[in-house]
N, C-alpha and C positions, 0 to 999 in steps of 0.2 A: 684872179679868175673871171674880169673881162677881158682878159688878152688869152686863156684856153678858149673863152666862149668864138672869141674872132680866129681862132687858128682852126679852133674844129669846126667853124661855119665856111672858112675858106679853103681846111683843106691839110694842111702843114705842120711841121710841126718847126719850134727851135733849139734854140741853147743858148743856156747866159753867160755872157758878157763877163759883166759884173749886176750882185742881186747882194745888197747890203739892207741896211734900215731907211737909208737917206735915197739912193740910186738904183735905178733898173738900164740895163743895157742888153739885148740880145740881138741874138740874129739868127735866119734862115737855119735849119739842121744840115740844108743841102750847100756848102762851102762853097761853090761858084754864086750862089744865088746870090743877089746881091741885097735884099729885103732886110732894114735896119731897125729898127727902134730903140729909144732914148724916151725915160722918162724920170724924173724927180718928184721926192718928197714935194705935197703945199705945208708951206711952213711949218709946221709939226705934224702934219697925217692928220686922221693914216689916208691919208688921201693923194693919189700921187698923180702927177702931169703930164702928158707927153710933152719933149722938149725939141725931138725932132723926129722924120717920120721916111723911111724909105720905104714906100709902099710900094714898089714894081717885084715881084717874081719871075722869075728865068729858069723856075723847079718846075715848070707843070703841076704844080700845084694844084689848080682847076681840075683837073681832073681827081674827082671822089673817088677813095678806095669806102670798102666796106667799113672799115673798122676808122679808129683813129687812136694813137700812142697816150693822149693825153686822160681816155677818162677814168679818171680813177675814182674809186667809191666816195670819193670827196666831193667831186666834179659831182657825181650821179647824184649825193643826197643835196646841191644844194639846188641841181636841177629840178629835183623833185619835191622841192622843202613845201610851196605853196599847194600842192597837191594832195599830201596828204595833210592838214592843217584842214581842208573840204573835207577830204575824206578820210578820217585811219586805217580804213581796210584798203585801200591802194595794195596793187601786189604788184609783186615783181613780173608778172609777165604784162602787165601793163604799161609800166613804167617801160620796160622794152621797148611796145609799141609807139607809146607817144617819144622819145628821143628817135627813133626809127622815123616817124612822120615829121618834130620839128627838125632835126639837125639832121636826117640823111645819112647815120649811122646806124651799125649794129655794135649791138653790147650781149656777151653772155649771160644766159640767166644768173648765174651765180655774184658777175659784178656789180647788177639790181639788185638782188635778194641783200649783199651785203650794203650796198647804197641804200638801200632803204634803211638799214639797221644802225647808220651813221646818224640818217634825217630824222628818225625816230625816236635816237639820242639825247640828239641836239633838240626835236621840239617840244619832249616830254621827259626830259635826264632821265639815268637808268634807274634798271627796275628796283636795285636795292634802295633807294632812297626812296622810290614810291612804297614800297611798303614800311619804310623806317616813319612815311611822312602819316602815319594808318588813326596811332598816337593820337596826332594835332587834328585830322580830321574830326574826328570822334567826340574829342571835347568839345571841336568848334558848331559838329552838327545838331550837338544836344541841345547847348545854349538857346538858339532861337526856334526852335523844336521841341520845347517841354510839351513830358512824357514819351519822348522817342527812348529805346530801346536800341542802342550799339555797343556787341562786345567784341574783343577785339582776345583770342588768345594765344601766347605762344609756347614752345615746349620750354619748361623750368630749364632744363639743362643747355641746349642747342641755344636757348634765345630764339629759335627759327621762329617762325608765321605756321599755324596751326589753321584759325579757320576764322572768319568776321562775320558777325553776323548784324545785320540790320534793321530795324521796323521802326518807320515813322509812323506817330501820332495820329498824323494825318490817314496811314492807313489801316490802321485801327479801327478807327472811327468808322472811314470809308465801308471796310468790313461790315458794321456792326450795324449801321443804319443802311445800307441801300445792298447787301450781298447777300445771297441764300448761305444758309451758316453749314457751308459743307468746304473744307480746305483742299484743293488738291495739288500734291508734291511730284517736284519734276527735278528734272537737273540737265546741264548745258555742260559740254569738254571745253575745258577755256584750249583751245590750237593754236598755241606759243609755245615753239624748239625750245624757250628759256624757264617759261614755269608752268607747270602740271598742274593739274586737277581738276575743281566742278564748281559752279556755280547750282547752286540749291535754291527753289525759291518755292513758297506757296502759295498759294492763288486760287481766286475765289469767282466766282460767276456773279454779273450783277446785273439788276434787272431788263439790261440788252442784250443777256447770253452774253455779252463781254469777256473777255477774264481782265483779273483786277487782283492786279500783284501785293501781298500782303507785307511782308517779306521774302527776306532773298541772305542766302548764305555764300560765303568764296570758301572751299575748303578743301583741301587733300583730295579728297575720295566721299564717294559716296557709300556710306558707314552709315553703320544704326545711330552709332553716337552721334554724326555731324549730322 
């Protein structure tokens, strides 16, 4: 990854001469260019150390182009992973601007989008694993919140997710002692290509005319049953 970052920063590509678990040898992609690098593993790894480097280019690599062949979705994912930790709603268009500003190259929208997918999967695991953890979350969340209600429903035939209802005891108490005795029901769509559905919320108004969430549910659609 460090070699990729360096090559993108300098604007050149390389070709492997040797690449295994203990040594790495690469040369500039332009055959007549003398640039070479050789590295070997430090003790038992996983780090490599540069043993020899001819850092002279005769191929005009410093004349930067608009793109680079090494900008894979995996490289993009590593470049933006830290930003997704701070801002999970970080969009592909923002990633394109960030990479253009910091690396002086342009990437197409679809590559930025796939890079974000790889980064999100690396940070938060895949969606199926997240849904499988809802049973675990329900049990753990109720233990320190006595009186709370968390209800997970799945289709008995397909075992696929149907809906998940959450109402913490503290929210119930807050509604009873600090809110007007009226509930407002609304929903918002989950805007994610792999997960379709809605978030349903039951809210009230507190003494400062502020919204107070009493309960919410994740469901496949806004229906009477849900």
